[in-house]
C-alpha positions in Angstrom: 51.7 55.3 46.0 52.3 58.4 47.0 49.1 61.1 47.4 48.9 64.0 44.9 49.6 67.5 46.1 48.1 71.0 45.6 50.7 71.3 42.5 48.8 68.6 40.9 45.3 70.3 40.8 44.5 72.9 38.3 43.3 75.4 40.6 42.6 78.5 38.4 39.5 80.1 38.7 38.0 77.2 40.8 36.6 77.2 44.5 39.4 75.4 46.4 38.3 74.2 50.0 41.3 73.6 52.4 41.4 72.1 55.6 43.8 74.1 57.7 45.0 73.9 61.4 44.1 76.9 63.0 43.7 75.7 66.4 45.6 78.4 68.0 46.1 79.3 71.6 43.9 82.1 72.3 42.0 83.9 74.9 39.3 86.7 74.5 40.3 86.7 70.6 44.0 87.4 71.3 46.4 85.0 69.6 49.2 83.9 71.7 51.1 82.2 69.3 50.4 82.2 65.6 52.8 79.4 64.3 50.0 77.3 62.8 48.4 80.0 60.9 52.2 80.6 59.8 52.3 76.8 58.6 49.4 77.4 56.5 50.8 80.3 54.7 52.9 78.4 51.8 49.6 76.6 50.6 47.5 79.6 51.0 50.0 81.8 48.9 50.2 79.1 46.3 46.4 78.9 45.8 46.5 83.0 45.8 49.2 82.7 43.0 47.3 80.2 40.8 44.4 82.1 40.9 42.1 80.0 43.0 38.8 81.2 44.8 40.1 80.3 48.2 37.7 78.7 51.3 39.5 78.0 54.5 38.1 75.4 57.3 39.0 74.8 60.6 38.1 74.0 64.2 39.3 75.9 67.1 39.0 74.2 70.6 36.5 72.1 71.7 32.8 73.0 71.8 30.9 70.9 74.4 28.0 73.1 75.1 26.6 76.4 73.7 28.8 78.7 75.6 31.9 77.3 74.6 31.4 78.8 71.0 31.9 82.5 71.9 35.4 81.8 73.4 36.3 79.3 70.0 35.3 82.0 67.3 37.5 81.9 64.5 37.0 85.7 63.8 40.5 86.3 65.6 42.2 84.3 62.8 40.8 85.9 60.0 41.9 89.3 61.8 45.3 87.6 61.8 45.2 86.4 58.1 44.3 89.7 56.9 47.4 91.1 58.6 49.7 88.5 57.2 48.0 88.9 53.8 47.5 92.5 53.4 47.0 92.6 49.8 44.3 89.7 49.7 40.7 89.7 50.7 40.0 87.9 53.7 36.1 87.5 54.2 35.1 85.9 57.8 31.7 84.1 57.4 30.4 83.5 61.1 28.5 80.8 60.3 29.2 77.3 59.1 26.2 76.6 56.6 23.5 78.4 54.9 22.7 81.3 52.6 25.4 83.8 53.9 28.3 81.2 53.7 26.9 80.3 50.3 26.9 83.8 48.8 29.9 84.6 50.5 31.6 81.7 48.4 29.5 82.6 44.9 31.1 86.0 45.7 34.8 84.9 45.6 37.0 86.4 43.2 40.1 84.5 41.8 42.9 84.8 44.8 40.5 85.8 47.3 40.0 84.0 50.7 36.8 82.9 52.7 37.1 81.6 56.2 34.6 79.6 57.2 33.4 79.5 61.5 35.0 77.0 63.4 33.8 73.6 61.9 32.9 71.9 65.5 30.2 74.8 65.7 28.7 72.0 63.8 27.8 68.7 65.9 28.0 66.4 63.0 31.7 67.7 62.6 33.2 65.0 64.9 30.8 62.3 64.0 31.8 62.6 60.3 28.3 63.1 59.1 27.8 62.4 55.8 25.2 65.2 55.2 27.5 67.4 56.6 30.5 66.4 54.6 28.4 66.4 51.3 26.9 70.0 51.9 30.6 71.9 52.7 31.6 69.4 49.6 29.0 71.5 47.5 30.5 74.5 48.2 33.7 73.8 46.4 35.3 72.2 42.8 38.4 70.9 44.5 39.6 69.8 48.3 43.2 70.4 49.9 44.2 68.7 53.0 46.8 71.1 55.0 46.0 70.2 58.6 48.6 67.5 59.9 47.2 67.9 63.5 43.5 66.6 62.5 44.2 63.9 59.9 44.2 61.2 62.1 40.6 62.4 63.1 37.8 60.8 60.9 35.7 64.1 60.9 33.6 65.7 58.4 36.2 68.3 57.5 38.8 65.9 57.2 37.6 62.9 55.6 33.9 63.8 54.5 34.8 66.6 52.2 37.5 64.5 50.1 34.7 61.7 49.8 32.6 63.6 48.0 35.0 65.5 46.2 37.1 63.6 44.3 39.3 66.5 43.0 41.4 66.6 46.3 45.3 66.6 47.2 47.4 67.3 50.0 49.0 71.0 50.9 52.5 71.7 51.5 52.2 71.4 55.2 50.8 67.6 55.2 53.1 66.8 52.3 56.2 67.5 54.2 54.9 65.8 57.6 54.4 62.7 55.3 57.6 62.9 53.8 59.5 63.2 56.7 58.0 60.9 59.0 57.9 58.4 56.5 61.6 58.9 55.8 62.4 58.4 59.2 60.0 55.6 60.4 59.2 53.7 57.3 62.0 53.8 55.6 64.9 55.1 58.1 68.9 54.9 57.4 70.4 53.0 59.9 71.6 53.0 63.0 68.0 54.1 63.5 67.6 55.2 67.3 64.0 56.1 68.9 63.8 58.2 71.9 60.4 57.6 73.6 59.6 59.8 76.8 56.4 61.5 78.2 54.3 60.5 81.7 52.5 57.2 80.6 53.8 53.8 79.3 49.5 53.6 78.2 49.9 56.5 76.2 52.8 55.3 74.4 53.0 51.2 74.5 51.8 50.6 70.9 54.6 53.3 69.4 57.4 51.6 72.0 56.2 48.1 70.2 56.3 49.1 66.5 59.8 50.9 67.0 61.1 48.0 68.6 60.3 46.3 65.1 62.0 49.2 63.3 64.9 50.6 65.6 68.3 49.6 66.6 67.8 51.0 69.9 64.8 52.5 71.5 65.6 54.7 74.5 62.7 55.2 76.9 62.9 58.2 79.5 60.5 60.5 81.2 57.6 59.4 83.9 57.0 56.2 81.5 60.4 55.0 82.9 59.4 54.3 86.1 56.7 51.9 85.4 59.9 49.6 83.9 61.7 50.1 86.7 59.3 49.0 89.0 58.8 46.2 86.5 61.9 45.3 87.1 61.5 45.1 90.5 63.2 48.2 91.5 62.1 50.6 94.1 60.9 53.9 92.9 59.5 56.1 95.9 56.6 58.3 94.9 57.5 58.2 91.1 54.9 58.6 88.5 53.7 54.5 87.8 50.9 52.9 86.1 50.6 50.0 88.2 47.9 48.0 85.5 50.5 48.2 83.1 53.3 46.6 85.0 52.5 43.2 83.1 52.8 45.0 79.7 55.8 46.6 80.6 57.6 43.3 81.5 56.1 41.9 78.5 58.0 44.6 76.5 61.3 44.2 78.5 61.2 40.4 77.6 60.7 41.5 73.7 63.2 44.2 73.6 66.1 42.7 75.1 69.2 45.0 74.9 67.3 46.9 72.1 65.3 49.0 75.2 67.8 51.5 76.9 66.5 53.0 80.0 67.6 55.7 82.4 70.4 54.3 84.9 69.9 57.4 87.4 67.1 60.0 88.1 67.3 63.4 89.5 65.0 62.9 92.5 62.6 65.5 94.4 60.7 65.2 97.9 58.1 67.1 96.2 56.7 68.2 92.7 58.1 71.9 93.2 60.8 74.0 91.4 61.9 74.5 95.2 62.2 71.0 96.3 65.2 69.3 97.6 67.0 67.0 95.1 69.4 64.3 95.0 70.5 62.1 92.4 69.3 58.4 92.7 70.0 55.2 91.0 67.7 53.3 89.0 65.6 51.2 91.0 67.0 52.7 94.5 64.7 55.8 94.6 63.7 56.1 98.3 60.1 56.3 99.8 58.9 60.1 100.0 61.2 60.7 96.5 60.3 60.9 92.9 62.3 61.0 90.0 61.4 63.8 87.9 64.4 63.7 85.4 67.0 61.6 84.1 70.0 61.7 86.0 73.8 62.6 84.6 75.0 59.1 83.8 71.8 58.4 82.0 72.5 61.5 80.1 76.0 60.0 78.9 74.2 56.8 78.4 71.8 57.9 76.1 74.6 60.1 74.4 76.5 57.1 73.5 73.7 55.3 72.4 73.2 58.0 70.0 76.5 57.9 68.7 76.5 57.3 64.8 73.1 57.0 64.6 71.7 58.1 60.9 67.8 58.2 61.9 66.5 59.4 65.2 63.1 59.7 66.1 61.8 61.4 69.4 58.6 61.5 71.1 58.2 62.8 74.4 60.7 64.7 77.0 62.9 63.2 79.3 61.8 65.0 82.9 59.6 67.8 83.7 61.0 70.4 81.4 58.4 73.1 82.3 60.4 73.5 85.5 64.1 74.8 84.6 65.3 72.5 87.5 64.3 69.2 85.9 64.8 70.1 82.4 68.5 69.5 82.0 68.0 65.9 80.8 65.9 66.7 77.8 68.2 69.8 77.0 70.9 67.1 76.9 69.1 65.0 74.7 68.3 68.0 72.4 71.7 69.0 72.2 73.0 65.1 71.8 70.6 64.8 68.6 71.3 68.2 67.1 75.0 67.6 67.0 74.5 64.3 65.1 76.5 64.5 61.5 74.2 63.9 58.5 70.9 62.3 60.5 67.9 62.7 59.7 66.2 63.8 63.1 62.4 64.1 63.3 60.7 65.4 66.6 56.9 63.9 66.7 54.9 66.8 68.0 53.4 67.4 71.3 55.3 67.9 74.4 58.8 66.8 73.0 58.1 69.6 70.0 57.4 72.0 72.8 60.4 71.4 74.7 62.9 71.6 71.9 61.4 74.9 70.7 61.3 76.2 74.5 65.0 75.1 74.8 66.1 77.0 71.4 66.3 74.0 69.3 63.6 75.0 66.8 66.1 75.0 63.5 68.5 72.3 65.1 66.5 69.4 63.5 65.4 67.9 60.1 61.7 68.4 61.2 59.7 69.2 64.2 56.1 68.0 63.3 52.8 70.0 64.0 50.5 67.4 64.9 50.9 65.6 68.1 48.4 62.8 68.2 48.7 62.4 64.1 52.8 62.0 64.2 52.0 59.4 67.4 49.5 57.4 65.3 52.0 57.5 62.6 54.8 56.5 64.6 52.1 53.5 66.1 52.1 52.3 62.3 48.4 53.4 62.0 46.5 54.4 59.3 45.6 58.4 59.2 42.0 58.6 57.7 42.5 62.1 56.4 45.7 60.9 54.2 44.1 57.9 53.2 41.3 59.4 51.7 43.2 61.2 49.3 44.1 60.5 45.8 46.8 58.7 44.9 49.3 60.3 42.2 48.3 59.3 38.9 
């Protein structure tokens, strides 16, 4: 079954509650990157054009104590939205419930916007408090889920509201995420190659297991590769290793067999620093006092060869410490190899790999770069995403 989208709703004159992902990087009310606001605009503009009364919800940052509220105020997002939509009235309501909010929603004209204060000001938000979800739902006639970065969380604003508002649908951003991730992970064209990187085996072991069921090859790079090397009996020096995951790594290697492709050499350093001395070390032969911080040139060639002819590629996690230019070459080479595959569906599963691809200039060279690290990771693990599951199926 496919989910209803905003196109399936008759929104004219209706109060439409939209869960957006406005969790933007900001300090003292100054936004340093508005990509997530830009990503929400197609759905918002559609609702404006179709004469909906629009109520936007989002979280921003983490609220653990009272003083966290001031530094995670959504007012800066309202100001940026008003700049991006100069012909639309955007009203910011600095509270999450009560008369001020209710009056602002009641006063909306068609095509106008109310942005509600940070949902996490409410302690019941992250607990999916039913009373809170029901209250927020009472403010609207319809609900649109457009915050892919939050659909893996069963919160009041992602699951609670649509539980009580049965006229619900996906926004364009989430629709695209589900379509592209589904195409790559659930119905891939073969050969299908999964590339899993990042620091910890514990973060990605479920993804690796699920990909071994579906992919023709699973390339493993990044810091987690050293746990696998140690599981093979190799020397890894001072490289990152999760000793409590050695047995799991051994089991995964046994299960995966020749499907799993590990680095054969590594760029090693005598310190975790841009200024460190470096040398190339064969996998399993890293001397004491040295640590692997990137895949080496032979690994780059092996990974390129593995990718040749691939029709679907899913990538989650960088190959090395890409934040330091000296150790970004492996990630850059993998980016380049994927981007040059003819006619392939290529998807980056958010998080650090998305940040790496964008930093290295590959934003437009992939079929899709996911906006949600945690959500795309859970999708790749084969888990149900509660914020999508709650949305009604297409008629």
